[in-house]
Biotite code that builds the C-alpha atoms (Angstrom):
import biotite.structure as struc

atoms = struc.array([
    struc.Atom([1.439, -38.007, 6.415], chain_id="A", res_id=1, res_name="MET", atom_name="CA", element="C"),
    struc.Atom([1.024, -34.588, 7.916], chain_id="A", res_id=2, res_name="ARG", atom_name="CA", element="C"),
    struc.Atom([-2.145, -33.329, 9.550], chain_id="A", res_id=3, res_name="ARG", atom_name="CA", element="C"),
    struc.Atom([-2.698, -30.741, 6.841], chain_id="A", res_id=4, res_name="ILE", atom_name="CA", element="C"),
    struc.Atom([-2.522, -33.509, 4.221], chain_id="A", res_id=5, res_name="ASP", atom_name="CA", element="C"),
    struc.Atom([-5.239, -35.488, 6.013], chain_id="A", res_id=6, res_name="VAL", atom_name="CA", element="C"),
    struc.Atom([-7.417, -32.381, 6.283], chain_id="A", res_id=7, res_name="ILE", atom_name="CA", element="C"),
    struc.Atom([-6.893, -31.628, 2.588], chain_id="A", res_id=8, res_name="GLY", atom_name="CA", element="C"),
    struc.Atom([-7.760, -35.189, 1.587], chain_id="A", res_id=9, res_name="ILE", atom_name="CA", element="C"),
    struc.Atom([-10.893, -35.083, 3.758], chain_id="A", res_id=10, res_name="GLY", atom_name="CA", element="C"),
    struc.Atom([-12.059, -31.822, 2.203], chain_id="A", res_id=11, res_name="ILE", atom_name="CA", element="C"),
    struc.Atom([-11.272, -33.194, -1.252], chain_id="A", res_id=12, res_name="GLY", atom_name="CA", element="C"),
    struc.Atom([-13.335, -36.344, -0.628], chain_id="A", res_id=13, res_name="VAL", atom_name="CA", element="C"),
    struc.Atom([-16.323, -34.332, 0.561], chain_id="A", res_id=14, res_name="PHE", atom_name="CA", element="C"),
    struc.Atom([-16.001, -31.961, -2.387], chain_id="A", res_id=15, res_name="ALA", atom_name="CA", element="C"),
    struc.Atom([-15.785, -34.902, -4.798], chain_id="A", res_id=16, res_name="ALA", atom_name="CA", element="C"),
    struc.Atom([-18.935, -36.388, -3.249], chain_id="A", res_id=17, res_name="GLY", atom_name="CA", element="C"),
    struc.Atom([-20.760, -33.092, -3.709], chain_id="A", res_id=18, res_name="GLY", atom_name="CA", element="C"),
    struc.Atom([-19.580, -32.758, -7.293], chain_id="A", res_id=19, res_name="LEU", atom_name="CA", element="C"),
    struc.Atom([-20.641, -36.334, -7.985], chain_id="A", res_id=20, res_name="LEU", atom_name="CA", element="C"),
    struc.Atom([-24.094, -35.574, -6.596], chain_id="A", res_id=21, res_name="TYR", atom_name="CA", element="C"),
    struc.Atom([-24.318, -32.486, -8.796], chain_id="A", res_id=22, res_name="LEU", atom_name="CA", element="C"),
    struc.Atom([-23.198, -34.492, -11.835], chain_id="A", res_id=23, res_name="ALA", atom_name="CA", element="C"),
    struc.Atom([-25.903, -37.119, -11.238], chain_id="A", res_id=24, res_name="PHE", atom_name="CA", element="C"),
    struc.Atom([-28.448, -34.360, -10.647], chain_id="A", res_id=25, res_name="ASP", atom_name="CA", element="C"),
    struc.Atom([-27.375, -32.604, -13.847], chain_id="A", res_id=26, res_name="TRP", atom_name="CA", element="C"),
    struc.Atom([-27.658, -35.918, -15.723], chain_id="A", res_id=27, res_name="ALA", atom_name="CA", element="C"),
    struc.Atom([-31.372, -35.927, -14.942], chain_id="A", res_id=28, res_name="GLY", atom_name="CA", element="C"),
    struc.Atom([-31.725, -37.971, -11.758], chain_id="A", res_id=29, res_name="MET", atom_name="CA", element="C"),
    struc.Atom([-34.008, -36.762, -9.023], chain_id="A", res_id=30, res_name="ASP", atom_name="CA", element="C"),
    struc.Atom([-32.370, -35.591, -5.807], chain_id="A", res_id=31, res_name="GLY", atom_name="CA", element="C"),
    struc.Atom([-32.897, -38.815, -3.873], chain_id="A", res_id=32, res_name="GLN", atom_name="CA", element="C"),
    struc.Atom([-31.506, -41.067, -6.625], chain_id="A", res_id=33, res_name="SER", atom_name="CA", element="C"),
    struc.Atom([-28.547, -38.763, -7.170], chain_id="A", res_id=34, res_name="ALA", atom_name="CA", element="C"),
    struc.Atom([-27.799, -38.896, -3.431], chain_id="A", res_id=35, res_name="GLY", atom_name="CA", element="C"),
    struc.Atom([-28.055, -42.678, -3.319], chain_id="A", res_id=36, res_name="ILE", atom_name="CA", element="C"),
    struc.Atom([-25.833, -43.192, -6.365], chain_id="A", res_id=37, res_name="TRP", atom_name="CA", element="C"),
    struc.Atom([-23.239, -40.714, -5.175], chain_id="A", res_id=38, res_name="SER", atom_name="CA", element="C"),
    struc.Atom([-23.102, -42.646, -1.877], chain_id="A", res_id=39, res_name="GLN", atom_name="CA", element="C"),
    struc.Atom([-22.789, -45.952, -3.748], chain_id="A", res_id=40, res_name="VAL", atom_name="CA", element="C"),
    struc.Atom([-19.820, -44.610, -5.711], chain_id="A", res_id=41, res_name="VAL", atom_name="CA", element="C"),
    struc.Atom([-18.283, -43.161, -2.543], chain_id="A", res_id=42, res_name="PHE", atom_name="CA", element="C"),
    struc.Atom([-18.649, -46.426, -0.585], chain_id="A", res_id=43, res_name="VAL", atom_name="CA", element="C"),
    struc.Atom([-17.263, -48.454, -3.514], chain_id="A", res_id=44, res_name="ALA", atom_name="CA", element="C"),
    struc.Atom([-14.241, -46.155, -3.653], chain_id="A", res_id=45, res_name="GLY", atom_name="CA", element="C"),
    struc.Atom([-13.774, -46.422, 0.109], chain_id="A", res_id=46, res_name="LEU", atom_name="CA", element="C"),
    struc.Atom([-13.936, -50.223, -0.025], chain_id="A", res_id=47, res_name="LEU", atom_name="CA", element="C"),
    struc.Atom([-11.446, -50.250, -2.911], chain_id="A", res_id=48, res_name="GLY", atom_name="CA", element="C"),
    struc.Atom([-9.024, -48.055, -0.993], chain_id="A", res_id=49, res_name="TRP", atom_name="CA", element="C"),
    struc.Atom([-9.420, -50.232, 2.105], chain_id="A", res_id=50, res_name="THR", atom_name="CA", element="C"),
    struc.Atom([-8.709, -53.333, 0.001], chain_id="A", res_id=51, res_name="ALA", atom_name="CA", element="C"),
    struc.Atom([-5.447, -51.826, -1.265], chain_id="A", res_id=52, res_name="THR", atom_name="CA", element="C"),
    struc.Atom([-4.489, -51.027, 2.340], chain_id="A", res_id=53, res_name="TYR", atom_name="CA", element="C"),
    struc.Atom([-5.204, -54.594, 3.462], chain_id="A", res_id=54, res_name="VAL", atom_name="CA", element="C"),
    struc.Atom([-3.158, -56.005, 0.575], chain_id="A", res_id=55, res_name="VAL", atom_name="CA", element="C"),
    struc.Atom([-0.206, -53.748, 1.431], chain_id="A", res_id=56, res_name="ARG", atom_name="CA", element="C"),
    struc.Atom([-0.445, -54.600, 5.132], chain_id="A", res_id=57, res_name="ALA", atom_name="CA", element="C"),
    struc.Atom([-0.690, -58.348, 4.477], chain_id="A", res_id=58, res_name="ALA", atom_name="CA", element="C"),
    struc.Atom([2.239, -58.207, 2.054], chain_id="A", res_id=59, res_name="GLY", atom_name="CA", element="C"),
    struc.Atom([4.288, -56.093, 4.497], chain_id="A", res_id=60, res_name="LYS", atom_name="CA", element="C"),
    struc.Atom([4.823, -53.436, 1.832], chain_id="A", res_id=61, res_name="LYS", atom_name="CA", element="C"),
    struc.Atom([4.165, -50.577, 4.230], chain_id="A", res_id=62, res_name="MET", atom_name="CA", element="C"),
    struc.Atom([6.616, -47.881, 5.297], chain_id="A", res_id=63, res_name="THR", atom_name="CA", element="C"),
    struc.Atom([6.814, -49.174, 8.881], chain_id="A", res_id=64, res_name="TYR", atom_name="CA", element="C"),
    struc.Atom([8.013, -52.612, 7.832], chain_id="A", res_id=65, res_name="TYR", atom_name="CA", element="C"),
    struc.Atom([10.572, -51.170, 5.432], chain_id="A", res_id=66, res_name="GLN", atom_name="CA", element="C"),
    struc.Atom([11.916, -48.837, 8.122], chain_id="A", res_id=67, res_name="GLN", atom_name="CA", element="C"),
    struc.Atom([12.106, -51.734, 10.582], chain_id="A", res_id=68, res_name="LEU", atom_name="CA", element="C"),
    struc.Atom([14.039, -53.887, 8.099], chain_id="A", res_id=69, res_name="GLU", atom_name="CA", element="C"),
    struc.Atom([16.432, -51.020, 7.320], chain_id="A", res_id=70, res_name="ASP", atom_name="CA", element="C"),
    struc.Atom([17.015, -50.429, 11.046], chain_id="A", res_id=71, res_name="TYR", atom_name="CA", element="C"),
    struc.Atom([17.673, -54.104, 11.785], chain_id="A", res_id=72, res_name="GLU", atom_name="CA", element="C"),
    struc.Atom([20.090, -54.322, 8.862], chain_id="A", res_id=73, res_name="GLU", atom_name="CA", element="C"),
    struc.Atom([21.947, -51.193, 10.032], chain_id="A", res_id=74, res_name="ALA", atom_name="CA", element="C"),
    struc.Atom([22.235, -52.570, 13.584], chain_id="A", res_id=75, res_name="VAL", atom_name="CA", element="C"),
    struc.Atom([23.605, -55.881, 12.335], chain_id="A", res_id=76, res_name="LEU", atom_name="CA", element="C"),
    struc.Atom([26.050, -54.101, 10.017], chain_id="A", res_id=77, res_name="GLN", atom_name="CA", element="C"),
    struc.Atom([27.290, -51.938, 12.888], chain_id="A", res_id=78, res_name="LYS", atom_name="CA", element="C"),
    struc.Atom([27.758, -54.967, 15.142], chain_id="A", res_id=79, res_name="ARG", atom_name="CA", element="C"),
    struc.Atom([29.734, -56.755, 12.428], chain_id="A", res_id=80, res_name="ILE", atom_name="CA", element="C"),
    struc.Atom([31.930, -53.688, 11.919], chain_id="A", res_id=81, res_name="GLU", atom_name="CA", element="C"),
    struc.Atom([32.629, -53.529, 15.670], chain_id="A", res_id=82, res_name="GLU", atom_name="CA", element="C"),
    struc.Atom([33.721, -57.182, 15.855], chain_id="A", res_id=83, res_name="MET", atom_name="CA", element="C"),
    struc.Atom([37.379, -58.049, 16.091], chain_id="A", res_id=84, res_name="SER", atom_name="CA", element="C"),
    struc.Atom([38.874, -60.223, 13.338], chain_id="A", res_id=85, res_name="PRO", atom_name="CA", element="C"),
    struc.Atom([38.892, -63.209, 15.722], chain_id="A", res_id=86, res_name="GLU", atom_name="CA", element="C"),
    struc.Atom([35.210, -62.770, 16.587], chain_id="A", res_id=87, res_name="GLU", atom_name="CA", element="C"),
    struc.Atom([34.369, -62.376, 12.909], chain_id="A", res_id=88, res_name="LEU", atom_name="CA", element="C"),
    struc.Atom([36.247, -65.565, 12.031], chain_id="A", res_id=89, res_name="ALA", atom_name="CA", element="C"),
    struc.Atom([34.440, -67.423, 14.836], chain_id="A", res_id=90, res_name="GLN", atom_name="CA", element="C"),
    struc.Atom([31.065, -66.156, 13.573], chain_id="A", res_id=91, res_name="LEU", atom_name="CA", element="C"),
    struc.Atom([31.884, -67.240, 10.025], chain_id="A", res_id=92, res_name="GLN", atom_name="CA", element="C"),
    struc.Atom([32.879, -70.695, 11.284], chain_id="A", res_id=93, res_name="ALA", atom_name="CA", element="C"),
    struc.Atom([29.568, -71.020, 13.172], chain_id="A", res_id=94, res_name="GLU", atom_name="CA", element="C"),
    struc.Atom([27.633, -69.979, 10.082], chain_id="A", res_id=95, res_name="VAL", atom_name="CA", element="C"),
    struc.Atom([29.471, -72.573, 7.991], chain_id="A", res_id=96, res_name="GLU", atom_name="CA", element="C"),
    struc.Atom([28.714, -75.271, 10.582], chain_id="A", res_id=97, res_name="GLN", atom_name="CA", element="C"),
    struc.Atom([25.015, -74.375, 10.515], chain_id="A", res_id=98, res_name="GLU", atom_name="CA", element="C"),
    struc.Atom([25.012, -74.397, 6.721], chain_id="A", res_id=99, res_name="ARG", atom_name="CA", element="C"),
    struc.Atom([26.638, -77.853, 6.653], chain_id="A", res_id=100, res_name="LEU", atom_name="CA", element="C"),
    struc.Atom([24.061, -79.170, 9.146], chain_id="A", res_id=101, res_name="LYS", atom_name="CA", element="C"),
    struc.Atom([21.242, -77.908, 6.920], chain_id="A", res_id=102, res_name="GLU", atom_name="CA", element="C"),
    struc.Atom([22.756, -79.472, 3.803], chain_id="A", res_id=103, res_name="VAL", atom_name="CA", element="C"),
    struc.Atom([23.348, -82.797, 5.555], chain_id="A", res_id=104, res_name="GLN", atom_name="CA", element="C"),
    struc.Atom([19.850, -82.758, 7.070], chain_id="A", res_id=105, res_name="GLY", atom_name="CA", element="C"),
    struc.Atom([18.161, -82.564, 3.652], chain_id="A", res_id=106, res_name="LYS", atom_name="CA", element="C"),
])
């Protein structure tokens, strides 16, 4: 996210809070009640957004994790492409041995 995006989101949140206050005020609440309820809605929205962030972070659904997985996969693919046919055959034999050990161990 770019800096200008963060600034725009910040201004938008403050503007939304002000508009919410005005809407509560227009609906007939006194100034103090309108301020309290606009803060309640703002805090509830903030907690909801934070909850979605925590869920994404716990589930590793964030951009960083995806980029890391893509990088690791590309590195492994490049290493496999650079292997000679003999080294590739040896690696495949080792993988088969490990797979047989797992099957026999169960």
